[in-house]
C-alpha positions in Angstrom: 0.1 -0.1 0.2 1.2 3.4 0.5 4.0 4.6 2.8 4.0 7.6 5.0 6.1 9.1 2.4 4.0 8.7 -0.4 0.7 10.2 1.5 2.7 13.2 2.9 3.2 13.8 -1.1 -0.7 13.4 -1.7 -1.7 15.6 1.1 0.8 17.9 0.3 -0.6 18.1 -3.2 -4.4 18.2 -1.5 -3.2 21.1 0.5 -1.5 23.0 -2.6 -5.0 22.6 -4.2 -6.4 24.1 -0.9 -4.2 27.3 -1.1 -5.7 27.9 -4.4 -9.2 27.6 -3.5 -8.2 29.9 -0.3 -6.4 32.3 -2.4 -8.7 33.0 -5.3 -11.4 32.9 -2.1 -9.7 36.1 -0.7 -10.8 37.9 -3.7 -14.2 37.1 -3.6 -14.6 37.9 0.4 -14.4 42.0 -0.5 -12.3 42.1 2.6 -14.1 39.6 4.5 -17.2 41.5 4.3 -19.0 38.5 2.5 -20.4 35.8 4.2 -20.3 32.5 1.9 -16.9 33.2 0.6 -15.6 34.3 3.6 -16.3 31.0 5.4 -15.5 29.2 2.5 -12.1 30.9 2.2 -11.4 30.5 6.2 -12.2 26.9 5.9 -9.9 25.8 2.9 -7.2 28.2 4.3 -7.3 26.1 7.9 -7.6 22.7 5.8 -4.3 23.9 3.7 -2.4 24.6 6.9 -3.7 21.7 8.6 -2.4 19.3 6.1 0.7 21.0 5.5 1.3 20.7 9.2 0.9 17.0 9.0 2.9 16.4 6.0 6.4 18.1 7.9 6.0 15.3 9.9 7.5 13.3 7.0 8.9 15.8 4.7 11.5 18.2 5.0 9.9 21.4 5.9 12.0 23.4 3.2 10.3 21.1 0.4 7.1 21.1 2.2 6.8 24.7 2.5 8.3 25.2 -1.4 5.9 23.1 -2.9 3.3 24.3 -0.9 3.7 27.5 -1.6 4.8 26.7 -5.4 1.4 24.9 -5.8 -0.7 27.8 -4.8 1.1 30.3 -6.3 1.1 28.8 -9.7 -2.6 27.8 -9.8 -3.4 31.5 -8.2 -1.7 33.0 -11.2 -2.9 30.9 -13.8 -6.7 31.1 -12.2 -6.2 35.2 -12.0 -5.8 34.8 -15.8 -8.7 33.3 -16.6 -11.4 34.2 -13.6 -10.2 38.4 -13.3 -8.3 38.9 -16.8 -4.7 39.1 -15.0 -1.8 40.0 -17.2 -1.1 36.8 -19.4 2.1 38.2 -20.9 4.7 35.9 -22.4 7.3 36.6 -19.4 4.6 35.9 -16.9 3.8 32.6 -18.7 7.5 31.9 -18.7 8.2 32.5 -15.2 5.3 30.5 -14.3 6.6 27.8 -16.4 9.8 28.4 -14.4 7.7 27.8 -11.1 6.3 24.4 -12.3 9.9 23.7 -13.4 11.0 24.3 -9.5 8.3 22.6 -8.2 9.0 19.1 -10.0 12.7 20.0 -9.1 11.8 20.0 -5.2 9.6 16.8 -5.5 12.5 14.8 -7.5 15.1 15.9 -4.9 13.6 15.4 -1.6 
């Protein structure tokens, strides 16, 4: 079956997805003045932090945190392009690609 290390990577990926959710959710809270988006943001933030903490029991914190932040940043920036009409300039796409390469590199060297 899965080893604790394998579960850690699965939980870390889920934590990264939840980070994307709360980061995007922040935009919809309107400064935490809208109830439903605020609840969603707080719940996904809590879940993301909890899973990050669990993964740090088995993975080096520098790797876990770097991958977590990378997934969140890459996802939030990508969704920002599609949901909020943020810039999709070639140089921005290039740096998002570098971020993806960095996430993969941290996984491969852990």
